[in-house]
Legacy VTK file of the C-alpha trace (Angstrom):
# vtk DataFile Version 3.0
C-alpha trace
ASCII
DATASET POLYDATA
POINTS 94 float
-34.671 -40.830 -0.248
-37.765 -38.656 0.061
-39.708 -37.528 -3.012
-40.913 -34.440 -1.180
-39.185 -31.134 -1.717
-39.841 -27.804 -0.115
-42.593 -25.774 -1.737
-41.319 -24.714 -5.139
-42.463 -22.067 -7.573
-42.314 -23.177 -11.204
-43.874 -20.044 -12.647
-47.598 -20.730 -12.345
-47.980 -21.258 -8.616
-46.525 -23.234 -5.766
-45.917 -26.946 -6.061
-44.773 -29.423 -3.401
-43.140 -32.085 -5.592
-41.248 -32.105 -8.869
-43.742 -31.225 -11.643
-45.288 -34.156 -13.475
-44.632 -34.297 -17.230
-46.758 -37.352 -18.097
-49.868 -36.649 -20.175
-52.147 -39.135 -18.415
-54.597 -41.147 -20.502
-58.300 -41.174 -19.576
-58.827 -43.834 -16.934
-55.430 -43.255 -15.292
-55.464 -42.852 -11.522
-53.530 -39.870 -10.165
-53.147 -37.859 -6.981
-53.006 -34.065 -6.817
-49.842 -32.391 -5.589
-51.690 -30.511 -2.828
-53.909 -33.381 -1.616
-53.127 -35.609 1.360
-51.362 -38.705 0.088
-54.028 -41.237 1.064
-56.423 -43.472 -0.899
-59.442 -41.251 -0.288
-57.785 -38.513 -2.341
-57.159 -40.535 -5.508
-58.522 -39.098 -8.743
-59.226 -40.586 -12.162
-58.481 -38.754 -15.404
-61.667 -38.436 -17.464
-60.600 -36.252 -20.426
-58.829 -33.063 -21.456
-60.434 -29.652 -21.933
-60.528 -28.931 -25.670
-59.559 -25.254 -25.360
-57.262 -25.003 -22.339
-55.699 -28.476 -22.543
-56.185 -28.914 -18.805
-56.814 -32.395 -17.474
-60.347 -33.196 -16.261
-60.374 -35.367 -13.168
-62.821 -36.674 -10.607
-62.287 -38.271 -7.214
-62.552 -42.058 -6.994
-64.137 -41.703 -3.562
-66.203 -38.500 -3.753
-67.515 -36.915 -0.597
-71.044 -35.503 -0.511
-71.042 -31.872 -1.545
-67.695 -32.077 -3.349
-67.485 -30.857 -6.934
-67.815 -33.629 -9.519
-65.157 -32.499 -11.991
-61.870 -30.657 -11.583
-59.590 -29.042 -14.163
-55.888 -29.449 -13.410
-52.583 -28.731 -15.071
-50.838 -32.113 -15.509
-47.806 -30.956 -13.569
-49.881 -31.209 -10.362
-51.096 -34.777 -11.063
-48.734 -37.462 -9.803
-48.533 -41.230 -9.973
-49.956 -42.586 -6.674
-47.246 -45.281 -6.616
-44.742 -42.489 -5.983
-46.342 -42.187 -2.543
-46.803 -45.916 -1.892
-50.471 -45.977 -2.930
-51.637 -48.984 -4.957
-54.848 -49.020 -6.991
-56.841 -52.053 -8.081
-58.287 -51.786 -11.590
-61.692 -52.759 -10.177
-61.681 -49.500 -8.176
-61.647 -47.321 -11.280
-65.134 -46.499 -12.502
-65.720 -43.936 -15.238
LINES 1 95
94 0 1 2 3 4 5 6 7 8 9 10 11 12 13 14 15 16 17 18 19 20 21 22 23 24 25 26 27 28 29 30 31 32 33 34 35 36 37 38 39 40 41 42 43 44 45 46 47 48 49 50 51 52 53 54 55 56 57 58 59 60 61 62 63 64 65 66 67 68 69 70 71 72 73 74 75 76 77 78 79 80 81 82 83 84 85 86 87 88 89 90 91 92 93
């Protein structure tokens, strides 16, 4: 059974998978709905924006020239295990 669904519209923009409802804790590793489902695209939750409530994330494997911090609605941030991606705790560096 595939976890992928056709592009859906849940009111605030298109989404490729069922919206996430988990409020990730800082240090949690996630993957963005729109990113390729590969290790290089894993992100770590760093905090939440105090005014908007959006989740602050950064890539575990940043590429040169890429922004350092991203603000995301939690519904776009999925558990990597859902896509067969495993993460070692030693990989997570805040």
